[in-house]
N, C-alpha and C positions, 0 to 999 in steps of 0.2 A: 610448201611449194609459192614459188614468185608467179606473179601475173603473168601470163604467158605474152610480149609481145611481137607478134607476129609482121614484117614486114609490111607497108602497105602494097608495095607492089607485088608481091607473094598472095597478099587476098585480093586485088583486082585479079591476078591470073586465075585464081584459080576458080571465084566465082563467074568468069567467061566459063568457063568450061561446059561444055553439052555436058545432061546427064550420065550417056553412058559409058565413058572409059574410067570416070571413077567409079561407078558403079560395079564395072565388072574387076576393076583390078580389086574393090572393097572385096567384092564375092570370090577372088581365087585367094586374095590374103585370108577371108576369114575357113575356106574350104582347107587352108592348109594349117591355121594357128585354130580354130573353135572348133570344127566339125569335130576331128577323131573324138574329143572329147565328149561334146553336145551327141553324139550320136549313144554313146554309151548310157544316155539320160535318157526318160521321156520324152523325144524332142517333135513325136507324133501332133501333138496339137497346134503345132507352128505351122506344119507344112501344108502347103496349097495359098498360106496368105501373105499378102501383099505387107512390106515396110518399107520407113524409109525410117534414115538416122539423119539428122540437120544438123551441119557444125555449123554454131551461128558466125562465129566470128570469123568464118573462112568464106562465109556464103558459099555451101559444099551440101549437098545434098543427095544421099544414098539411098540409091531405090534396088530390093530386091527382095526376092521371095526362098521360101524352104523347100524343098525338094527331097527325094529320098535317095541321090544323090551328094545333097548339099548345099549350099547357099546358091542361087543363080539371077545374075541382073534380071532388073523387070521396071518396065516402064509405067504399069497401072498405077491406076491412084492408089495410093499405099491404105490400110485398115489402119494402120497404128503407126505413127510419126511418133521419134523422139529426138529431143531439139536438145543440147548445150552446146554451150564452147568448147574448145579442145582442151584446153585446162580442166573442167567440171569431168570430160570423156576422161584425162588420165586420171585423175585422183581417184575416180570409178574402177578404171582397170586397175590402179593400184591399191587400191582397199582402202586406199586412203581419208574416205570422205563415203557417207552412207548415203545409197537415193535415196531413200525416203527423205532424207535432210535438204536433200539440192532440189527436190519434189515441193516439200513444204517450203522452202526460201525461195519457189519461183526458179531457179538454174536450170532444173531440169524439167522437162513441160512433152508431155507426154499427151499426145491427141489421139483423136480414133476409140477402138476397142479397148474400153479398158480391163475388160477380164484377161483380153490376149497381154495386156500390157502388163499386168498380175501375172500372168504363165509367164512372157519371159522374160522376168525380175527374179522369180525364181529360179530360172532354170540357169538365169546368169548366175545369180547368186550359189548355186549347184558347184558352180566350175571354178577349179584350182586354179589360177593365175600363174602357179610354178609351172603346172601340165603344159599350158598352153605356152608360156614363155619358153619351156623346153623344144619347141616346136621352130623357134626360130635360131638362125646361124650365130653360134656365140657372139659377134661383135656386139649383132640385132638386140641380141636378150640382156647383155647387159648395158648397153645405150639406153634398154626400157626400162629397167630395173633402175637405173640411175634416175630417169623424167620420172617415175611414181614413187621413188624414195624422196626424193628431191624437195 
């Protein structure tokens, strides 16, 4: 995958967003795409904990929690923050890069509760990306597959 060159105007606009709207959008998308597959696994160790995903090159932080109904935005201090670039998150989603490789090369940073981080990693490893992509509308699924394969 080539470097993802994001227009500076987009990065500036996204970095100025308050945390709540992107966190809500992420939670809605995660409930649609991830939750149906995740709830078939033992997700209970994730419940009630606070998380943040930080997309470094966008200056974007998504804060959420996991409840019995799925993902919900949360403004509290995260117990686990996972940081990477948009490109590295896409590589992870497409299983083109191993999280351990990214972690040891310091491209993926996990801060906070280490045990919780390992639980999240193991649950995400158990998810089948095709099951998740199947929940997207066909044009978006096609685009996502192309981005992950590039």
